[in-house]
C-alpha positions in Angstrom: -12.8 16.2 -39.3 -12.3 16.1 -35.5 -9.9 13.7 -33.9 -10.5 13.0 -30.2 -7.5 12.1 -28.1 -7.4 11.2 -24.4 -4.0 12.7 -23.8 -3.1 12.5 -20.2 -1.8 15.7 -18.5 1.7 15.8 -17.2 0.5 15.6 -13.6 -1.1 12.2 -14.5 2.4 10.8 -15.1 3.8 12.5 -12.0 1.1 10.9 -9.8 1.7 7.5 -11.7 5.4 7.6 -10.9 4.7 8.5 -7.3 2.3 5.6 -7.1 5.0 3.3 -8.4 7.5 4.7 -5.8 4.9 4.4 -3.0 4.2 0.7 -3.9 7.9 0.0 -4.2 8.4 1.2 -0.6 5.6 -1.1 0.5 7.1 -4.1 -1.3 10.6 -3.3 0.2 9.0 -3.1 3.7 7.3 -6.5 3.3 10.5 -8.1 2.0 12.6 -6.6 4.8 10.1 -8.0 7.4 10.0 -11.4 5.6 13.8 -11.7 5.4 14.8 -10.0 8.7 18.2 -11.3 9.8 18.9 -12.4 13.4 21.1 -9.4 14.0 18.3 -7.0 13.0 15.7 -8.9 15.0 17.9 -8.8 18.1 18.3 -5.1 17.7 14.5 -4.6 18.1 13.1 -3.7 21.5 11.5 -6.5 23.6 8.0 -5.3 22.7 8.8 -5.2 19.0 10.3 -8.7 19.1 7.2 -10.0 20.9 5.0 -8.3 18.3 7.0 -9.9 15.4 6.9 -13.4 16.9 3.3 -13.4 18.1 1.3 -11.9 15.3 -0.8 -14.3 13.3 0.6 -15.6 10.0 -2.5 -14.5 8.1 -1.6 -10.9 8.9 1.7 -11.3 7.1 -0.2 -12.9 4.2 -2.6 -9.9 4.1 0.4 -7.6 4.1 1.9 -9.5 1.2 -1.3 -9.4 -0.8 -1.6 -5.7 0.0 1.8 -4.7 -1.4 1.7 -7.1 -4.4 -1.7 -5.8 -5.5 -0.6 -2.2 -4.9 2.6 -2.8 -7.0 0.6 -4.5 -9.8 -1.9 -1.5 -9.7 1.0 1.0 -10.0 2.4 -0.8 -13.0 -1.0 -1.0 -14.6 -1.5 2.7 -14.1 1.7 3.3 -16.0 0.5 0.9 -18.7 -2.8 2.8 -18.7 -4.9 -0.3 -17.9 -8.1 0.1 -15.9 -7.5 -3.2 -14.1 -5.5 -1.0 -11.8 -8.7 -0.1 -10.1 -9.5 -3.7 -9.1 -5.9 -4.3 -7.8 -6.0 -1.0 -6.0 -9.3 -1.9 -4.4 -7.8 -5.1 -3.1 -4.8 -3.3 -1.7 -7.0 -0.7 0.1 -9.1 -3.5 1.6 -6.0 -5.3 2.8 -4.6 -2.1 4.3 -7.9 -1.6 6.1 -7.9 -5.1 7.4 -4.4 -4.7 8.8 -5.2 -1.4 10.5 -8.4 -2.8 12.0 -6.6 -5.9 13.3 -3.7 -3.9 14.9 -6.0 -1.4 16.5 -8.7 -3.7 17.7 -6.8 -6.9 18.6 -3.3 -5.8 19.7 -1.8 -3.3 22.0 0.1 -1.7 19.1 0.1 1.8 20.7 2.2 0.3 23.6 4.7 -1.0 21.1 5.1 1.8 18.6 3.7 4.7 20.6 0.6 6.8 20.1 2.5 9.3 18.0 3.5 6.7 15.4 -0.1 5.6 14.9 -0.2 8.4 12.3 1.8 6.4 9.8 -0.7 3.6 9.1 -3.4 6.2 8.7 -1.2 8.2 6.3 -0.7 5.0 4.3 -4.5 4.3 4.3 -5.4 7.9 3.2 -2.7 7.9 0.5 -4.0 4.5 -0.8 -7.6 5.7 -0.9 -6.6 9.0 -2.7 -4.6 7.0 -5.2 -7.6 4.7 -5.8 -9.7 7.8 -6.4 -7.1 9.0 -8.8 -7.4 5.7 -10.7 -11.2 6.0 -10.8 -11.0 9.6 -12.0 -8.5 8.5 -14.7 -11.0 5.8 -15.9 -13.8 8.4 -16.0 -11.5 10.7 -18.1 -10.7 7.7 -20.3 -7.0 8.0 -19.6 -7.1 4.3 -18.6 -8.6 1.7 -20.9 
């Protein structure tokens, strides 16, 4: 009698924990922007203050949906639930919307500098790779 198991390799758990950490960092960034004190706000440069006060509110909502869906996806990966793919897809779409908005409709490079434009791209690439990891995990039946 043959028993089939879909045992995950150790690297699956390592990537899953990284995903949780990555999502936690996003949630903390969102919370820190949302609850920024006057002292911290006053320490920003004039361009950064202008950017914080003049961005549309919907961009902050998209950011919130992004990190919340990413966090839920990370937890679902650890729980081995394939709904993580749907939440991850929403998070990647929100990340893409934010990057497109900032690059097409703002002068973000004047505010953060051209060299710092790599960070949003690293976040997008990492998010897409994690989404592919979830898809691969579903194919391997590690998530159900």
